[in-house]
C-alpha positions, 0 to 999 in steps of 0.5 A: 231211066224211069226214075228222075230223082230219089227222095233223100228224106224217105228213111226219115219219113218212114222213121216218123211213121214208125214212131207215130204208130209206136206212140199212138197204136194206130195208123196215121191214115189210110196210106200209112207207110205205102210207098209211092212214085210221083210223076215228075210234073208234081211238086214235092218240096226239096225235090227237083220238078223238071217235067222231063225237061233237062233245063229244069233239073235245078228247079226245086219247089219250096212247097208241096202240091196240094195232092202231095199234102193230102197224101202226106196226111194219110201217111204215104211215103214218096220214094222217088220222082218218075219220068213222064215218058 
């Protein structure tokens, strides 16, 4: 029960990074294609952020937290949201 929700766009993101590399012959950033699990108290647009509270299971933010935007720019791939406990 360590995974709260899976990222439905993970394969799309991986494809975008593959295409970027094929076109530019360089990595997007220092974390190009590095898979990550994000704790469930950090907002990722389109994925529920519950903070391990069942009542918030339908709370879906419209924008990313700053740290997620920064990791995206470096080429990270977010696989899922992990439980806080």
